[in-house]
C-alpha positions as CSV (number, residue, x, y, z in Angstrom):
1,M,0.0,0.0,0.0
2,S,1.4,3.4,-1.0
3,T,0.5,6.8,0.4
4,P,1.3,9.8,-1.9
5,A,1.9,12.2,1.0
6,L,4.3,9.9,2.7
7,K,6.1,9.2,-0.6
8,R,6.5,12.9,-1.2
9,D,7.8,13.6,2.3
10,N,10.3,10.7,2.2
11,N,11.7,11.9,-1.2
12,R,12.2,15.4,0.2
13,L,13.9,14.1,3.4
14,D,16.1,11.8,1.3
15,L,17.1,14.7,-0.9
16,F,17.9,16.9,2.1
17,Y,20.1,14.1,3.7
18,R,22.0,13.5,0.5
19,Q,22.6,17.2,0.0
20,H,23.9,17.4,3.6
21,V,26.3,14.6,3.0
22,V,27.6,16.3,-0.2
23,E,28.5,19.3,2.0
24,V,30.0,17.3,4.9
25,K,32.0,14.6,3.0
26,P,34.8,16.8,1.5
27,A,35.5,18.3,4.9
28,F,35.5,14.8,6.5
29,R,38.0,13.5,3.9
30,E,40.2,16.6,4.4
31,V,40.3,16.1,8.2
32,T,41.1,12.3,8.0
33,A,43.6,12.6,5.1
34,G,47.1,11.2,5.9
35,H,46.2,9.1,8.9
36,E,45.7,5.7,7.3
37,E,46.5,3.6,4.1
38,P,44.8,4.8,0.9
39,S,42.8,1.7,0.4
40,A,41.7,1.5,4.0
41,R,41.0,5.2,4.0
42,R,38.7,4.9,1.0
43,D,36.9,1.9,2.4
44,S,36.4,3.6,5.8
45,L,35.1,6.7,4.1
46,D,32.9,5.1,1.5
47,C,31.4,2.4,3.7
48,P,29.4,4.5,6.0
49,F,28.3,6.9,3.3
50,Q,27.4,4.0,1.0
51,L,25.4,2.4,3.7
52,A,23.7,5.7,4.3
53,T,22.9,6.0,0.6
54,E,21.7,2.5,-0.1
55,L,19.5,2.0,2.9
56,P,17.2,4.9,2.3
57,A,17.0,4.0,-1.4
58,A,16.0,0.4,-0.6
59,V,13.3,1.5,1.8
60,L,12.0,4.2,-0.6
61,A,12.1,1.9,-3.7
62,P,8.9,-0.1,-3.0
63,S,7.0,3.0,-2.5
64,A,8.3,4.6,-5.7
65,S,7.6,1.5,-7.8
66,T,4.2,0.4,-6.4
67,S,2.6,3.7,-5.7
68,P,0.3,5.1,-8.4
69,P,0.3,8.7,-9.4
70,P,-1.9,11.0,-7.6
71,S,-5.6,10.5,-8.4
72,N,-7.7,13.4,-9.8
73,G,-10.9,11.8,-8.4
74,S,-12.2,10.2,-11.7
75,E,-9.9,7.2,-11.7
76,P,-10.9,4.0,-9.8
77,P,-8.9,3.2,-6.6
78,P,-5.7,1.1,-7.1
79,E,-5.8,-2.6,-6.5
80,T,-4.2,-3.9,-3.4
81,G,-1.9,-6.9,-3.5
82,P,0.9,-8.5,-1.5
83,P,3.8,-6.2,-0.7
84,T,6.8,-6.3,-2.9
85,L,10.4,-6.7,-1.7
86,P,12.6,-3.6,-1.5
87,M,14.8,-3.1,-4.5
88,S,18.6,-2.6,-4.3
89,A,20.3,0.7,-4.9
90,A,21.2,-0.4,-8.5
91,E,17.5,-1.1,-9.3
92,T,16.1,2.1,-7.9
93,P,14.5,4.2,-10.6
94,S,15.1,7.4,-8.7
95,N,17.7,9.7,-10.2
96,L,19.0,10.6,-6.7
97,T,21.4,7.6,-6.8
98,E,23.0,8.8,-9.9
99,W,24.8,11.7,-8.1
100,P,28.5,10.8,-8.0
101,G,30.0,10.4,-4.5
102,T,26.9,11.5,-2.7
103,T,26.0,9.6,0.5
104,I,23.6,10.9,3.1
105,A,23.1,9.5,6.5
106,P,19.5,8.3,7.0
107,H,17.2,10.2,9.2
108,W,17.2,7.6,11.9
109,Q,21.0,8.0,12.3
110,R,20.7,11.7,12.7
111,A,19.7,13.6,15.9
112,P,16.0,14.6,15.8
113,L,15.3,18.2,15.3
114,G,13.4,18.4,18.5
115,H,16.4,17.0,20.4
116,Q,18.6,19.7,18.8
117,N,16.2,22.4,19.7
118,H,16.0,21.1,23.2
119,A,19.8,21.1,23.4
120,M,19.9,24.6,22.0
121,D,17.2,25.7,24.4
122,A,19.2,24.2,27.3
123,G,22.4,26.0,26.2
124,L,20.6,29.3,25.6
125,A,18.9,28.9,29.0
126,G,22.3,28.3,30.6
127,L,23.7,31.3,28.9
128,L,20.8,33.5,29.9
129,G,21.0,32.1,33.4
130,G,24.7,33.0,33.6
131,V,24.1,36.5,32.3
132,I,21.1,37.1,34.6
133,G,23.1,35.7,37.5
134,A,26.0,37.9,36.7
135,A,23.7,40.9,36.4
136,V,22.0,40.1,39.7
137,G,25.3,39.6,41.4
138,A,26.6,42.9,40.0
139,V,23.4,44.7,41.1
140,G,23.6,43.1,44.5
141,A,27.3,44.0,44.9
142,T,26.6,47.6,43.8
143,A,23.6,47.9,46.1
144,S,25.6,46.4,49.0
145,A,28.5,48.8,48.3
146,W,26.0,51.8,48.1
147,I,24.3,50.8,51.3
148,T,27.7,50.3,53.1
149,G,28.9,53.7,51.8
150,R,25.6,55.3,52.8
151,K,25.9,53.9,56.3
152,A,29.5,55.0,56.6
153,E,28.6,58.5,55.3
154,Q,25.7,58.8,57.9
155,Q,28.0,57.5,60.7
156,A,30.7,60.0,59.7
157,K,28.1,62.8,59.5
158,I,26.7,61.9,62.9
159,Q,30.2,61.7,64.4
160,S,31.1,65.0,62.8
161,E,28.0,66.6,64.1
162,T,28.7,65.2,67.6
163,Q,32.3,66.4,67.5
164,L,31.1,69.8,66.2
165,G,28.5,70.0,69.0
166,Q,31.2,69.2,71.6
167,V,33.5,71.8,70.2
168,R,30.7,74.4,70.2
169,L,29.8,73.5,73.8
170,Q,33.5,73.8,74.8
171,I,33.8,77.1,73.0
172,D,30.6,78.4,74.6
173,A,31.9,77.2,78.0
174,E,35.3,78.9,77.5
175,R,33.6,82.1,76.3
176,T,31.1,82.1,79.2
177,R,34.0,81.5,81.6
178,A,36.0,84.3,80.1
179,L,33.0,86.6,80.1
180,L,32.1,85.9,83.6
181,G,35.7,86.4,84.7
182,S,35.8,89.7,83.0
183,R,32.5,90.9,84.5
184,K,33.5,89.7,87.9
185,S,36.6,91.8,87.8
186,A,34.7,94.9,86.6
187,Y,32.0,94.5,89.3
188,L,34.5,93.9,92.0
189,A,36.6,96.9,91.1
190,F,33.5,99.1,91.0
191,A,32.3,97.8,94.4
192,E,35.7,98.3,96.1
193,S,36.0,101.8,94.7
194,C,32.5,102.7,95.8
195,H,33.0,101.3,99.2
196,L,36.3,103.3,99.5
197,V,34.5,106.5,98.7
198,Q,31.8,105.8,101.3
199,G,34.5,104.9,103.9
200,T,36.4,108.1,103.3
201,L,33.2,110.2,103.7
202,S,32.4,108.2,106.8
203,E,35.8,109.1,108.3
204,A,35.2,112.7,107.5
205,S,31.8,112.6,109.3
206,I,33.5,111.0,112.3
207,K,36.0,113.8,112.5
208,L,33.2,116.4,112.3
209,G,31.2,114.6,114.9
210,G,34.0,114.7,117.3
211,I,34.1,118.5,117.5
212,E,32.6,119.9,120.6
213,A,31.9,123.5,121.5
214,S,34.1,123.2,124.6
215,D,37.1,121.9,122.7
216,P,40.2,124.1,122.6
217,P,40.5,126.1,119.3
218,E,43.7,124.2,118.2
219,E,42.0,120.8,118.6
220,R,38.9,122.0,116.9
221,E,40.9,123.4,113.9
222,E,42.9,120.2,113.6
223,R,39.7,118.0,113.3
224,R,38.2,120.5,110.9
225,Q,41.2,120.4,108.6
226,A,41.3,116.5,108.8
227,A,37.6,116.4,107.8
228,R,38.2,118.7,104.8
229,R,41.2,116.6,103.7
230,L,39.1,113.4,103.8
231,W,36.3,115.0,101.9
232,N,38.7,116.1,99.1
233,E,40.2,112.6,99.0
234,A,36.7,111.1,98.6
235,R,36.0,113.5,95.8
236,T,39.2,112.3,94.0
237,L,38.2,108.7,94.4
238,N,34.7,109.4,93.1
239,R,36.3,110.6,89.8
240,Q,37.9,107.2,89.4
241,L,34.6,105.6,90.2
242,D,33.1,107.2,87.2
243,R,35.5,105.3,84.9
244,L,34.8,102.0,86.6
245,Q,31.1,102.6,86.2
246,H,31.6,103.0,82.4
247,I,33.4,99.6,82.4
248,V,30.4,98.0,84.1
249,F,28.1,99.4,81.5
250,M,30.3,97.9,78.8
251,E,30.5,94.5,80.4
252,G,26.7,94.3,80.9
253,P,24.1,93.3,81.3
254,S,22.0,96.4,81.5
255,E,20.7,95.5,85.0
256,M,24.2,95.8,86.3
257,G,24.7,99.2,84.7
258,T,21.5,100.4,86.3
259,A,22.6,99.1,89.7
260,A,26.0,100.8,89.3
261,Q,24.4,104.1,88.4
262,A,22.1,103.9,91.5
263,A,25.1,103.2,93.7
264,T,27.0,106.2,92.4
265,G,23.9,108.4,92.5
266,A,23.5,107.6,96.2
267,L,26.9,109.1,96.9
268,V,25.8,112.6,95.8
269,P,23.6,113.3,98.8
270,Y,26.3,111.8,101.1
271,F,28.9,114.3,99.7
272,G,26.4,117.1,100.2
273,A,25.6,116.2,103.8
274,V,29.2,116.0,104.7
275,I,30.2,119.3,103.1
276,D,27.2,121.1,104.7
277,W,28.3,119.9,108.1
278,L,31.8,121.0,107.4
279,H,30.6,124.5,106.5
280,A,28.6,124.7,109.7
281,V,31.7,123.8,111.7
282,D,33.7,126.6,109.9
283,H,31.1,129.1,111.0
284,E,30.6,127.4,114.4
285,T,26.9,126.9,113.6
286,E,26.9,123.1,113.6
287,T,23.9,121.3,115.1
288,P,23.0,117.6,115.8
289,Q,20.8,117.7,112.7
290,H,23.9,117.8,110.5
291,G,25.1,114.6,112.0
292,A,21.7,112.9,111.5
293,E,21.6,114.0,107.9
294,S,25.0,112.6,107.2
295,N,24.1,109.2,108.8
296,R,20.9,109.0,106.7
297,A,22.9,109.6,103.5
298,H,25.5,107.1,104.5
299,S,22.8,104.4,105.1
300,E,21.2,105.1,101.7
301,A,24.5,104.9,99.8
302,Y,25.5,101.7,101.6
303,G,22.1,100.1,100.7
304,K,22.6,100.9,97.0
305,L,26.0,99.3,97.1
306,L,24.6,96.1,98.7
307,K,22.0,95.9,95.9
308,F,24.7,96.2,93.3
309,L,26.7,93.4,95.0
310,Y,23.7,91.1,95.1
311,A,23.0,91.7,91.4
312,A,26.7,91.0,90.6
313,A,26.6,87.7,92.5
314,D,23.5,86.6,90.6
315,T,25.0,87.6,87.2
316,T,28.4,85.9,87.6
317,L,27.1,82.5,88.6
318,P,28.4,79.7,86.3
319,D,24.8,78.5,85.3
320,I,23.7,82.0,84.1
321,Q,23.6,82.2,80.3
322,D,25.0,85.0,78.4
323,R,22.5,87.9,78.3
């Protein structure tokens, strides 16, 4: 029994195999040339290719000899009979065997196309897997390096900010310490000078208070001259106090300047009370009222000095911020 479609496909496959052998055989001979005897080399070369040529022809010969031409639909179906034996290569009517030196390996000796595709797919998959793995590894290494660098940068930034903060705190502490030291010196100098002025005026008041109407004229004059000398000395010290008051204003804060101004202002009535008492002694018109006025002025001036000292102590404490 012959099938036209199978016959057509077999002939095409046989032609493809023969053409492939024609292309491969010269390269095979060139590679194996010089490695064996000429006769043995020819037998070894011709035998496989001859087998590959004769076997497909023997298989395809019955189909070529017994199969009728394609039917056009008007002819009766072919009669079926016993199958005929395959013909040899010499009896094959096909003109494919007439090609000189052409031998094609049969399709059952060649790797199936599906198997080749599977092998190619496996190789391609391996190649793609390697490329993807390398890309993933590179991306992972880059990401890891970026993350590590980012962490190192953040740690360095935090460390730098911490060190900068410590330096700033140290600078602020040194500045505050220096500022407080400078202020303390200015406040102390002003307070000492103010206290010295008050003490000098107080000594002058004591000299004037010791004068009695029954004292000898020489003793009276001596005490009067001593009181005038002390008053002039206090006036000289008060001029120096003005310069120290200006330093307090410059050191600040403004509260200390106000307290210093109040302390120096309280000395003015004290100077006036002492000089009025001294003039009364010169004219021998002194009264106990002059002594009382001097004592009142002294108490007021001393109270202003104490307020200045209290404000200075609060300002120069270490925990007081710069104002």
